[in-house]
NUVEX-328264 format. One record per residue (C-alpha): x, y, z; residue number from 1. Coordinates in steps of 0.1 Angstrom, whole numbers, plus 5000, padded with zeros to 4 digits. Layout:
NODE / c1 / c2 / c3 / num
NODE / X / Y / Z / NUM
...
// end
This chain:
NODE / c1 / c2 / c3 / num
NODE / 4847 / 5082 / 5178 / 1
NODE / 4850 / 5092 / 5141 / 2
NODE / 4835 / 5120 / 5121 / 3
NODE / 4812 / 5097 / 5101 / 4
NODE / 4776 / 5103 / 5106 / 5
NODE / 4743 / 5093 / 5089 / 6
NODE / 4761 / 5062 / 5075 / 7
NODE / 4742 / 5048 / 5045 / 8
NODE / 4731 / 5012 / 5046 / 9
NODE / 4752 / 5002 / 5016 / 10
NODE / 4789 / 5006 / 5016 / 11
NODE / 4810 / 5004 / 4984 / 12
NODE / 4822 / 4969 / 4975 / 13
NODE / 4859 / 4961 / 4975 / 14
NODE / 4858 / 4962 / 4937 / 15
NODE / 4842 / 4996 / 4936 / 16
NODE / 4867 / 5009 / 4961 / 17
NODE / 4896 / 4995 / 4941 / 18
NODE / 4883 / 5011 / 4909 / 19
NODE / 4878 / 5045 / 4927 / 20
NODE / 4913 / 5044 / 4942 / 21
NODE / 4931 / 5031 / 4911 / 22
NODE / 4941 / 5065 / 4898 / 23
NODE / 4959 / 5072 / 4931 / 24
NODE / 4979 / 5040 / 4931 / 25
NODE / 5017 / 5043 / 4928 / 26
NODE / 5021 / 5015 / 4902 / 27
NODE / 5040 / 5029 / 4872 / 28
NODE / 5012 / 5015 / 4850 / 29
NODE / 4983 / 5027 / 4871 / 30
NODE / 4969 / 5051 / 4845 / 31
NODE / 4950 / 5039 / 4815 / 32
NODE / 4975 / 5053 / 4790 / 33
NODE / 5005 / 5037 / 4807 / 34
NODE / 4987 / 5003 / 4811 / 35
NODE / 4978 / 5003 / 4774 / 36
NODE / 5014 / 5007 / 4765 / 37
NODE / 5024 / 4978 / 4787 / 38
NODE / 4997 / 4957 / 4771 / 39
NODE / 5008 / 4967 / 4736 / 40
NODE / 5044 / 4956 / 4745 / 41
NODE / 5032 / 4921 / 4754 / 42
NODE / 5009 / 4919 / 4724 / 43
NODE / 5036 / 4929 / 4700 / 44
NODE / 5060 / 4903 / 4713 / 45
NODE / 5033 / 4876 / 4710 / 46
NODE / 5023 / 4887 / 4675 / 47
NODE / 5059 / 4889 / 4662 / 48
NODE / 5067 / 4854 / 4677 / 49
NODE / 5036 / 4839 / 4660 / 50
NODE / 5043 / 4855 / 4626 / 51
NODE / 5079 / 4843 / 4628 / 52
NODE / 5066 / 4807 / 4633 / 53
NODE / 5042 / 4810 / 4604 / 54
NODE / 5063 / 4828 / 4578 / 55
NODE / 5099 / 4829 / 4566 / 56
NODE / 5122 / 4856 / 4580 / 57
NODE / 5119 / 4877 / 4548 / 58
NODE / 5081 / 4878 / 4548 / 59
NODE / 5066 / 4913 / 4551 / 60
NODE / 5044 / 4902 / 4580 / 61
NODE / 5075 / 4893 / 4600 / 62
NODE / 5092 / 4926 / 4593 / 63
NODE / 5060 / 4945 / 4601 / 64
NODE / 5055 / 4928 / 4635 / 65
NODE / 5092 / 4934 / 4644 / 66
NODE / 5087 / 4970 / 4636 / 67
NODE / 5056 / 4971 / 4658 / 68
NODE / 5076 / 4956 / 4686 / 69
NODE / 5103 / 4983 / 4683 / 70
NODE / 5076 / 5009 / 4684 / 71
NODE / 5060 / 4993 / 4715 / 72
NODE / 5093 / 4993 / 4734 / 73
NODE / 5099 / 5029 / 4724 / 74
NODE / 5064 / 5037 / 4736 / 75
NODE / 5072 / 5024 / 4771 / 76
NODE / 5106 / 5042 / 4771 / 77
NODE / 5087 / 5074 / 4764 / 78
NODE / 5070 / 5070 / 4798 / 79
NODE / 5104 / 5075 / 4815 / 80
NODE / 5118 / 5040 / 4815 / 81
NODE / 5155 / 5034 / 4806 / 82
NODE / 5147 / 4997 / 4805 / 83
NODE / 5115 / 4976 / 4808 / 84
NODE / 5112 / 4940 / 4820 / 85
NODE / 5086 / 4914 / 4810 / 86
NODE / 5084 / 4890 / 4839 / 87
NODE / 5068 / 4855 / 4841 / 88
NODE / 5060 / 4846 / 4877 / 89
NODE / 5043 / 4813 / 4884 / 90
NODE / 5028 / 4813 / 4849 / 91
NODE / 5015 / 4848 / 4851 / 92
NODE / 5027 / 4878 / 4830 / 93
NODE / 5039 / 4910 / 4845 / 94
NODE / 5054 / 4941 / 4830 / 95
NODE / 5078 / 4952 / 4857 / 96
NODE / 5057 / 4945 / 4888 / 97
NODE / 5023 / 4951 / 4872 / 98
NODE / 5002 / 4920 / 4866 / 99
NODE / 4985 / 4915 / 4833 / 100
NODE / 4959 / 4888 / 4840 / 101
NODE / 4940 / 4890 / 4806 / 102
NODE / 4973 / 4888 / 4786 / 103
NODE / 4984 / 4859 / 4808 / 104
NODE / 4955 / 4838 / 4795 / 105
NODE / 4955 / 4852 / 4759 / 106
NODE / 4992 / 4848 / 4754 / 107
NODE / 4997 / 4815 / 4772 / 108
NODE / 5017 / 4802 / 4742 / 109
NODE / 5042 / 4830 / 4746 / 110
NODE / 5047 / 4822 / 4782 / 111
NODE / 5053 / 4785 / 4774 / 112
NODE / 5078 / 4793 / 4747 / 113
NODE / 5098 / 4816 / 4770 / 114
NODE / 5098 / 4791 / 4798 / 115
NODE / 5108 / 4763 / 4775 / 116
NODE / 5140 / 4783 / 4768 / 117
NODE / 5146 / 4787 / 4805 / 118
NODE / 5135 / 4824 / 4804 / 119
NODE / 5114 / 4840 / 4831 / 120
NODE / 5124 / 4876 / 4825 / 121
NODE / 5132 / 4896 / 4794 / 122
NODE / 5146 / 4931 / 4798 / 123
NODE / 5145 / 4956 / 4769 / 124
NODE / 5168 / 4986 / 4771 / 125
NODE / 5160 / 5021 / 4756 / 126
NODE / 5184 / 5013 / 4727 / 127
NODE / 5163 / 4984 / 4714 / 128
NODE / 5161 / 4984 / 4676 / 129
NODE / 5152 / 4962 / 4646 / 130
NODE / 5182 / 4940 / 4648 / 131
NODE / 5175 / 4933 / 4685 / 132
NODE / 5139 / 4925 / 4676 / 133
NODE / 5150 / 4901 / 4648 / 134
NODE / 5173 / 4884 / 4673 / 135
NODE / 5146 / 4879 / 4699 / 136
NODE / 5121 / 4865 / 4673 / 137
NODE / 5148 / 4841 / 4660 / 138
NODE / 5154 / 4830 / 4696 / 139
NODE / 5117 / 4822 / 4700 / 140
NODE / 5118 / 4800 / 4670 / 141
NODE / 5151 / 4782 / 4679 / 142
NODE / 5143 / 4746 / 4687 / 143
NODE / 5177 / 4738 / 4701 / 144
NODE / 5176 / 4764 / 4729 / 145
NODE / 5164 / 4749 / 4762 / 146
NODE / 5181 / 4769 / 4790 / 147
NODE / 5189 / 4805 / 4798 / 148
NODE / 5226 / 4802 / 4791 / 149
NODE / 5220 / 4789 / 4756 / 150
NODE / 5195 / 4817 / 4751 / 151
NODE / 5222 / 4843 / 4761 / 152
NODE / 5247 / 4827 / 4737 / 153
NODE / 5222 / 4827 / 4709 / 154
NODE / 5215 / 4864 / 4714 / 155
NODE / 5251 / 4872 / 4718 / 156
NODE / 5261 / 4854 / 4686 / 157
NODE / 5236 / 4876 / 4667 / 158
NODE / 5250 / 4908 / 4682 / 159
NODE / 5219 / 4915 / 4703 / 160
NODE / 5229 / 4941 / 4729 / 161
NODE / 5196 / 4957 / 4739 / 162
NODE / 5180 / 4926 / 4754 / 163
NODE / 5189 / 4906 / 4785 / 164
NODE / 5172 / 4874 / 4796 / 165
NODE / 5171 / 4858 / 4831 / 166
NODE / 5160 / 4825 / 4846 / 167
NODE / 5142 / 4841 / 4876 / 168
NODE / 5122 / 4873 / 4881 / 169
NODE / 5125 / 4901 / 4906 / 170
NODE / 5090 / 4891 / 4918 / 171
NODE / 5105 / 4858 / 4931 / 172
NODE / 5129 / 4878 / 4953 / 173
NODE / 5100 / 4899 / 4966 / 174
NODE / 5082 / 4867 / 4977 / 175
NODE / 5112 / 4857 / 4999 / 176
NODE / 5116 / 4893 / 5010 / 177
NODE / 5104 / 4911 / 5041 / 178
NODE / 5122 / 4928 / 5068 / 179
NODE / 5151 / 4911 / 5086 / 180
NODE / 5147 / 4902 / 5123 / 181
NODE / 5173 / 4928 / 5132 / 182
NODE / 5155 / 4956 / 5113 / 183
NODE / 5122 / 4946 / 5128 / 184
NODE / 5137 / 4947 / 5163 / 185
NODE / 5151 / 4981 / 5157 / 186
NODE / 5118 / 4994 / 5144 / 187
NODE / 5100 / 4979 / 5174 / 188
NODE / 5125 / 4997 / 5197 / 189
NODE / 5117 / 5030 / 5179 / 190
NODE / 5080 / 5023 / 5184 / 191
NODE / 5083 / 5015 / 5221 / 192
NODE / 5106 / 5046 / 5226 / 193
NODE / 5078 / 5067 / 5210 / 194
NODE / 5053 / 5053 / 5235 / 195
NODE / 5076 / 5062 / 5263 / 196
NODE / 5081 / 5097 / 5249 / 197
NODE / 5044 / 5103 / 5245 / 198
NODE / 5037 / 5090 / 5280 / 199
NODE / 5062 / 5115 / 5294 / 200
NODE / 5045 / 5143 / 5274 / 201
NODE / 5011 / 5132 / 5288 / 202
NODE / 5025 / 5132 / 5324 / 203
NODE / 5041 / 5167 / 5320 / 204
NODE / 5009 / 5182 / 5306 / 205
NODE / 4988 / 5168 / 5334 / 206
NODE / 5012 / 5183 / 5359 / 207
NODE / 5010 / 5217 / 5341 / 208
NODE / 5046 / 5215 / 5330 / 209
NODE / 5063 / 5223 / 5296 / 210
NODE / 5073 / 5191 / 5278 / 211
NODE / 5104 / 5185 / 5257 / 212
NODE / 5097 / 5182 / 5219 / 213
NODE / 5131 / 5168 / 5211 / 214
NODE / 5123 / 5131 / 5218 / 215
NODE / 5092 / 5134 / 5197 / 216
NODE / 5110 / 5149 / 5168 / 217
NODE / 5137 / 5122 / 5172 / 218
NODE / 5109 / 5096 / 5168 / 219
NODE / 5096 / 5113 / 5136 / 220
NODE / 5131 / 5115 / 5122 / 221
NODE / 5137 / 5078 / 5129 / 222
NODE / 5104 / 5068 / 5113 / 223
NODE / 5111 / 5089 / 5083 / 224
NODE / 5146 / 5074 / 5078 / 225
NODE / 5131 / 5039 / 5078 / 226
NODE / 5102 / 5049 / 5057 / 227
NODE / 5125 / 5060 / 5029 / 228
NODE / 5143 / 5026 / 5030 / 229
NODE / 5115 / 5001 / 5039 / 230
NODE / 5081 / 5018 / 5038 / 231
NODE / 5062 / 4985 / 5042 / 232
NODE / 5080 / 4976 / 5074 / 233
NODE / 5072 / 5010 / 5089 / 234
NODE / 5036 / 5009 / 5079 / 235
NODE / 5034 / 4974 / 5093 / 236
NODE / 5040 / 4988 / 5128 / 237
NODE / 5004 / 5001 / 5128 / 238
NODE / 4994 / 4965 / 5132 / 239
NODE / 5006 / 4968 / 5168 / 240
NODE / 4975 / 4974 / 5189 / 241
NODE / 4974 / 4980 / 5226 / 242
NODE / 4941 / 4978 / 5244 / 243
NODE / 4957 / 4989 / 5277 / 244
NODE / 4975 / 5019 / 5263 / 245
NODE / 4952 / 5030 / 5236 / 246
NODE / 4958 / 5067 / 5236 / 247
NODE / 4995 / 5066 / 5233 / 248
NODE / 4995 / 5036 / 5209 / 249
NODE / 4969 / 5054 / 5187 / 250
NODE / 4990 / 5086 / 5185 / 251
NODE / 5021 / 5066 / 5172 / 252
NODE / 4999 / 5047 / 5147 / 253
NODE / 4983 / 5079 / 5134 / 254
NODE / 5018 / 5094 / 5131 / 255
NODE / 5030 / 5065 / 5110 / 256
NODE / 4999 / 5065 / 5088 / 257
NODE / 5002 / 5102 / 5083 / 258
NODE / 5039 / 5101 / 5074 / 259
NODE / 5032 / 5072 / 5049 / 260
NODE / 5003 / 5090 / 5034 / 261
NODE / 5021 / 5123 / 5032 / 262
NODE / 5051 / 5106 / 5015 / 263
NODE / 5027 / 5090 / 4990 / 264
NODE / 5013 / 5124 / 4982 / 265
NODE / 5047 / 5138 / 4974 / 266
NODE / 5054 / 5159 / 5005 / 267
NODE / 5091 / 5169 / 5009 / 268
NODE / 5111 / 5158 / 5039 / 269
NODE / 5108 / 5191 / 5059 / 270
NODE / 5070 / 5190 / 5054 / 271
NODE / 5069 / 5154 / 5065 / 272
NODE / 5088 / 5162 / 5097 / 273
NODE / 5062 / 5189 / 5105 / 274
NODE / 5033 / 5166 / 5096 / 275
NODE / 5048 / 5138 / 5118 / 276
NODE / 5050 / 5160 / 5149 / 277
NODE / 5015 / 5174 / 5143 / 278
NODE / 5002 / 5138 / 5141 / 279
NODE / 5018 / 5130 / 5174 / 280
NODE / 5003 / 5160 / 5192 / 281
NODE / 4969 / 5166 / 5175 / 282
NODE / 4949 / 5149 / 5203 / 283
NODE / 4969 / 5165 / 5232 / 284
NODE / 4938 / 5182 / 5245 / 285
NODE / 4923 / 5149 / 5256 / 286
NODE / 4945 / 5150 / 5287 / 287
NODE / 4921 / 5176 / 5300 / 288
NODE / 4891 / 5154 / 5294 / 289
NODE / 4880 / 5131 / 5324 / 290
NODE / 4888 / 5095 / 5316 / 291
NODE / 4853 / 5085 / 5328 / 292
NODE / 4839 / 5104 / 5298 / 293
NODE / 4866 / 5094 / 5273 / 294
NODE / 4860 / 5057 / 5280 / 295
NODE / 4823 / 5058 / 5287 / 296
NODE / 4806 / 5027 / 5273 / 297
NODE / 4771 / 5041 / 5269 / 298
NODE / 4759 / 5071 / 5249 / 299
NODE / 4772 / 5105 / 5259 / 300
NODE / 4749 / 5132 / 5274 / 301
NODE / 4747 / 5166 / 5257 / 302
NODE / 4770 / 5180 / 5284 / 303
NODE / 4795 / 5152 / 5280 / 304
NODE / 4796 / 5156 / 5243 / 305
NODE / 4804 / 5193 / 5247 / 306
NODE / 4833 / 5184 / 5270 / 307
NODE / 4846 / 5159 / 5244 / 308
NODE / 4843 / 5185 / 5217 / 309
NODE / 4864 / 5210 / 5238 / 310
NODE / 4896 / 5189 / 5233 / 311
NODE / 4904 / 5204 / 5199 / 312
NODE / 4905 / 5239 / 5212 / 313
NODE / 4922 / 5228 / 5245 / 314
NODE / 4949 / 5210 / 5225 / 315
NODE / 4956 / 5241 / 5204 / 316
NODE / 4958 / 5262 / 5235 / 317
NODE / 4982 / 5238 / 5252 / 318
NODE / 5005 / 5239 / 5221 / 319
NODE / 5002 / 5277 / 5219 / 320
NODE / 5014 / 5280 / 5255 / 321
NODE / 5046 / 5261 / 5249 / 322
NODE / 5055 / 5283 / 5219 / 323
NODE / 5066 / 5257 / 5194 / 324
NODE / 5086 / 5271 / 5166 / 325
NODE / 5065 / 5250 / 5142 / 326
NODE / 5029 / 5262 / 5144 / 327
NODE / 5014 / 5233 / 5125 / 328
NODE / 5008 / 5210 / 5155 / 329
NODE / 4987 / 5238 / 5170 / 330
NODE / 4968 / 5242 / 5137 / 331
NODE / 4961 / 5205 / 5133 / 332
NODE / 4950 / 5201 / 5169 / 333
NODE / 4924 / 5228 / 5164 / 334
NODE / 4912 / 5217 / 5129 / 335
NODE / 4913 / 5179 / 5129 / 336
NODE / 4875 / 5175 / 5137 / 337
NODE / 4863 / 5203 / 5115 / 338
NODE / 4856 / 5179 / 5086 / 339
NODE / 4862 / 5185 / 5049 / 340
NODE / 4828 / 5202 / 5046 / 341
NODE / 4834 / 5223 / 5077 / 342
NODE / 4804 / 5209 / 5095 / 343
NODE / 4824 / 5196 / 5124 / 344
NODE / 4839 / 5214 / 5154 / 345
NODE / 4852 / 5239 / 5165 / 346
NODE / 4831 / 5262 / 5142 / 347
NODE / 4850 / 5283 / 5117 / 348
NODE / 4845 / 5308 / 5090 / 349
NODE / 4827 / 5293 / 5059 / 350
NODE / 4855 / 5306 / 5037 / 351
NODE / 4882 / 5288 / 5056 / 352
NODE / 4893 / 5252 / 5048 / 353
NODE / 4912 / 5226 / 5067 / 354
NODE / 4949 / 5227 / 5062 / 355
NODE / 4963 / 5197 / 5042 / 356
NODE / 4979 / 5183 / 5073 / 357
NODE / 4946 / 5185 / 5092 / 358
NODE / 4929 / 5165 / 5065 / 359
NODE / 4956 / 5139 / 5064 / 360
NODE / 4956 / 5134 / 5102 / 361
NODE / 4918 / 5134 / 5105 / 362
NODE / 4916 / 5105 / 5080 / 363
NODE / 4944 / 5085 / 5096 / 364
NODE / 4929 / 5092 / 5131 / 365
NODE / 4895 / 5078 / 5120 / 366
NODE / 4910 / 5047 / 5103 / 367
NODE / 4932 / 5036 / 5133 / 368
NODE / 4904 / 5044 / 5157 / 369
NODE / 4879 / 5022 / 5138 / 370
NODE / 4903 / 4993 / 5134 / 371
NODE / 4913 / 4992 / 5171 / 372
NODE / 4893 / 4973 / 5197 / 373
NODE / 4881 / 4994 / 5227 / 374
NODE / 4865 / 4985 / 5260 / 375
NODE / 4831 / 4997 / 5247 / 376
NODE / 4832 / 4983 / 5212 / 377
NODE / 4849 / 4957 / 5189 / 378
NODE / 4872 / 4968 / 5162 / 379
NODE / 4859 / 4972 / 5126 / 380
NODE / 4875 / 4950 / 5100 / 381
NODE / 4901 / 4970 / 5079 / 382
NODE / 4883 / 4966 / 5046 / 383
NODE / 4850 / 4978 / 5061 / 384
NODE / 4867 / 5007 / 5079 / 385
NODE / 4881 / 5019 / 5045 / 386
NODE / 4846 / 5015 / 5030 / 387
NODE / 4832 / 5038 / 5057 / 388
NODE / 4859 / 5064 / 5050 / 389
NODE / 4853 / 5062 / 5013 / 390
NODE / 4816 / 5067 / 5019 / 391
NODE / 4825 / 5098 / 5038 / 392
NODE / 4846 / 5114 / 5011 / 393
NODE / 4835 / 5148 / 5000 / 394
NODE / 4817 / 5152 / 5034 / 395
NODE / 4839 / 5143 / 5064 / 396
NODE / 4870 / 5136 / 5044 / 397
NODE / 4889 / 5151 / 5015 / 398
NODE / 4880 / 5129 / 4984 / 399
NODE / 4914 / 5128 / 4968 / 400
NODE / 4933 / 5121 / 5001 / 401
NODE / 4908 / 5093 / 5010 / 402
NODE / 4914 / 5076 / 4977 / 403
NODE / 4951 / 5080 / 4982 / 404
NODE / 4949 / 5063 / 5016 / 405
NODE / 4930 / 5033 / 5001 / 406
NODE / 4956 / 5031 / 4973 / 407
NODE / 4984 / 5031 / 4999 / 408
NODE / 4968 / 5006 / 5023 / 409
NODE / 4951 / 4984 / 4997 / 410
NODE / 4915 / 4971 / 5000 / 411
NODE / 4929 / 4945 / 5025 / 412
NODE / 4957 / 4964 / 5044 / 413
NODE / 4989 / 4949 / 5056 / 414
NODE / 4982 / 4929 / 5088 / 415
NODE / 4946 / 4922 / 5079 / 416
NODE / 4936 / 4886 / 5088 / 417
NODE / 4917 / 4870 / 5059 / 418
NODE / 4900 / 4838 / 5049 / 419
NODE / 4909 / 4826 / 5014 / 420
NODE / 4887 / 4810 / 4988 / 421
NODE / 4901 / 4775 / 4996 / 422
NODE / 4894 / 4779 / 5033 / 423
NODE / 4929 / 4787 / 5045 / 424
NODE / 4936 / 4816 / 5069 / 425
NODE / 4963 / 4841 / 5061 / 426
NODE / 4977 / 4875 / 5071 / 427
NODE / 4981 / 4902 / 5044 / 428
NODE / 5019 / 4904 / 5042 / 429
NODE / 5024 / 4931 / 5015 / 430
NODE / 5000 / 4952 / 4993 / 431
NODE / 5004 / 4950 / 4955 / 432
NODE / 5000 / 4985 / 4942 / 433
NODE / 4990 / 4973 / 4907 / 434
NODE / 4961 / 4952 / 4921 / 435
NODE / 4946 / 4964 / 4953 / 436
NODE / 4923 / 4934 / 4956 / 437
NODE / 4951 / 4909 / 4953 / 438
NODE / 4978 / 4914 / 4980 / 439
NODE / 5006 / 4890 / 4990 / 440
NODE / 4995 / 4869 / 5020 / 441
NODE / 5013 / 4847 / 5045 / 442
NODE / 4993 / 4815 / 5049 / 443
NODE / 4992 / 4805 / 5086 / 444
NODE / 4963 / 4780 / 5090 / 445
NODE / 4952 / 4753 / 5065 / 446
NODE / 4916 / 4747 / 5054 / 447
NODE / 4912 / 4721 / 5082 / 448
NODE / 4922 / 4746 / 5109 / 449
NODE / 4958 / 4732 / 5114 / 450
NODE / 4986 / 4757 / 5120 / 451
NODE / 5013 / 4755 / 5093 / 452
NODE / 5048 / 4749 / 5106 / 453
NODE / 5065 / 4770 / 5080 / 454
NODE / 5040 / 4797 / 5068 / 455
NODE / 5042 / 4804 / 5031 / 456
NODE / 5038 / 4836 / 5012 / 457
NODE / 5013 / 4835 / 4983 / 458
NODE / 5008 / 4862 / 4957 / 459
NODE / 4971 / 4864 / 4950 / 460
NODE / 4978 / 4880 / 4916 / 461
NODE / 4987 / 4846 / 4902 / 462
NODE / 4961 / 4835 / 4877 / 463
NODE / 4947 / 4803 / 4863 / 464
NODE / 4956 / 4806 / 4827 / 465
NODE / 4927 / 4785 / 4815 / 466
NODE / 4902 / 4810 / 4830 / 467
NODE / 4923 / 4842 / 4833 / 468
NODE / 4911 / 4845 / 4870 / 469
NODE / 4931 / 4844 / 4902 / 470
NODE / 4939 / 4810 / 4916 / 471
NODE / 4930 / 4822 / 4951 / 472
NODE / 4910 / 4851 / 4963 / 473
NODE / 4901 / 4867 / 4996 / 474
NODE / 4867 / 4854 / 5008 / 475
NODE / 4865 / 4877 / 5038 / 476
NODE / 4884 / 4897 / 5065 / 477
NODE / 4881 / 4883 / 5100 / 478
NODE / 4891 / 4896 / 5134 / 479
NODE / 4925 / 4884 / 5144 / 480
NODE / 4911 / 4870 / 5177 / 481
NODE / 4888 / 4848 / 5157 / 482
NODE / 4918 / 4832 / 5141 / 483
NODE / 4936 / 4828 / 5174 / 484
NODE / 4963 / 4854 / 5164 / 485
NODE / 4975 / 4875 / 5194 / 486
NODE / 5001 / 4896 / 5177 / 487
NODE / 4997 / 4902 / 5140 / 488
NODE / 5029 / 4923 / 5137 / 489
NODE / 5050 / 4892 / 5145 / 490
NODE / 5041 / 4877 / 5111 / 491
NODE / 5048 / 4908 / 5090 / 492
// end
């Protein structure tokens, strides 16, 4: 059950959602001003290179274009960069990890000239000046430089110190990346330990006993420690879905989603610990609801609905009785169904608003519930679940936090099973913050339905330079069962 009601017929398209969430993305060039400076950097390099090929070094146009390049680098440095890297990855231009599809097509000649010299990455330091610009432009015109070592010698001979060149990009490393088997096993152990701890809490509450909070706080601390070092791996744990142990599994997933979202919103570590514990315990009141009502397949009667609604107050009461030092779990348990517009339950004063933690947990609760299969309904595809949440922003859900969730998860979240435009089947492996519509995917099944022996990772940001459009796109999300995939998490 979610807090969405009166759902309109038309949900926002993936493109509309991506545009709405763009301002909440964590890419260093997500804002219009920052992106324009990245584009100006690429434009100035291309123009300076072209002018150097057309005119002698002493021509005013060459000097002017080098000056504009120096200004462009300085403009990016002003944004807080000590150095900035132009990357060429599979024929596509990136500034740092931000894709520039239009520039990749417009400045194809620049790409070819750099690659012809064995260069896939150019890094500009904050000390970049006119002499460095002159050296780079001279390099672009040097017909006897065909590899990166020669390029480095060429720049060194001219005293260029504020530029470094490389044969490969950091993006190539990311493609081979992912979490090690050992780290994944450790994370899975934390997850299963959390399930055991939550099962013990449920048992103690049903027996009317006081439960120990220590194991739960230990789980939150472990998740946080890993979140700070490998956030994608932790978020990937939410792909673990258990139909037999839904309640406990759901609580852990909501905790992970809430911690990830809270971190993306800039909460400090102490606040995140409190949020994490609150996200584990927010639905505790459901232990007092008969399972026959919780798992009823048909519509609820009015009396049954009142019993369901009582779980918020019941949960707050249970947490009040154990006298936690941290009061936030009690607050979130009481508030998580009140909705952003306060039209939910339990009723509250019109002047009161949901606590930030309650708004975060309510959103994560709805997303994980919708994307998990239950005995009485099939799961909703992740992209459609996010569209439903976006449709509810300003009503059931806080608008800014909803957009932040979409920016964090991407339009096609990690673990989503997708059909590509060429007919292949893949799992979303990592989200690209700079382009929420184009994640990195792991291709598992070819267009003829054959499983691939060694799955390959494909970055959907890569463009066809002749058109400026992505080489591959996502055609649709599909249920994992339809693709014959039992455990999505194993592929992340």
